[in-house]
N, C-alpha and C positions, 0 to 999 in steps of 0.2 A: 504494500500500500504506500509506503514512504517513497520507494523508488518510482512507482507509477505516477504518484502525485507530483513529485519533483520533475520527472521527465516531461509530463504534460504541461507543467507550469513553464518550463523552458521553451516549449513549442509555442505556448500561448503568448508569451511576452516577446517572442521572436528573437531569442538568443541562440546563436549557432553553437550547438554542442553535439556534434555528430556521434561522438563516442559515449555520450551520457556520463561524462566524467563527474559533473556536478551531482547528478542524481545518485550515482553509485558512491562516490567518495565523500562528497559534501553533505548531502541530505541524510543518507543512510549512516554515515559516520557520526554525524551530530546526533541522530536518533540513538545510536549505540551508546554514546556518552550519557545521554539523558536517561535511557532505559536502565542503566546501571544504578543511577540514583533512585530509581523507583523500585526495582525488583531484586536488589542484592540481598541474599539471605545470609543467615549466620554461617552456613556451610560455605558459601562463596567467600565471605570475609576470611574464614579460617584457612581456606586454600590459598588465598593471596598473602595473608599475614600470619603464617604459622608460628612465628617467633613471639607473637603477642598473646599467646595462650588463649586464642579463640577456638582451639581445636575441639574442645568438649562442649562448646556453645551449640545448643540445639534450637533455642528460640530466644527472642529478645528478652533481656533482663538477666541472662546468665552471667555475662561478663561485662567489665567496663568497656566502653567503646561502642555501645549499642547505637549511638547517634550515627554511626557509619553504615548501619543497615539501610536497605532501601526504604523509602517512605511507606510502601505497602507492607513491609515486614517489620514494623516496629521502630524504624528510624525516625528521628525527629525532623527530618527534612534537611539536615546539615549536609549529608552526602549528595542529595539532589541539588542543593545550591552550589556545592563545589563543582559537580559535574557540569552544571549549566554555565557557571563562570568560566571553566576551562574551555568549554566549547566556544563561547563567545570570544575568548582570548585567541584561540586558534583561528577563528574566522577573521578576526581583526588583523592578525599577523599575516595570514594568507592574502587578504585584500591589500594590505599595505605593501607587501613584497611584489605582488602582481602590478599594483599601481606604479611603484617605483620602476620596475622593469619596462612597462609599457611607456612610461613617461620618458625614460632614457632612450628608448627606441625611437620615439617620436622626435626627440631633440636631434638625434643623429640622422634623421631623414629616412 
C-alpha cells in the first residue's frame, strides 16, 4: 500500500521517477522507520539490545526501558518520536545533498 500510494503520487504530480526509487527507498523506508516505533515488542528490543538485560522481558513492565517498546506494545511513544525524528532528519539530509549537487551542476552549465 505504501509503495503503490507513493508511486501513484509521483505519477500524479508528474515527477519523473522511472525506477520508482522514491516509492521503494523513500516512502517504504520512512514507513519502516515509523513502523518500528509502533510495533517493536519486548522480544524485538531484546534481540537488538541483549546486553541491556531485556532478554527475559516478555511484556511491558518487566524491565527498565519499556519506553523503547512500540506504542502499540506498551511504549510511551518515546521510540515512535525518535523514529519519526530520525526519518525527518534523513529526509532533510537527502534533500539538502541533492539540492547542493543539482545547484552545483546548474552553476557549471
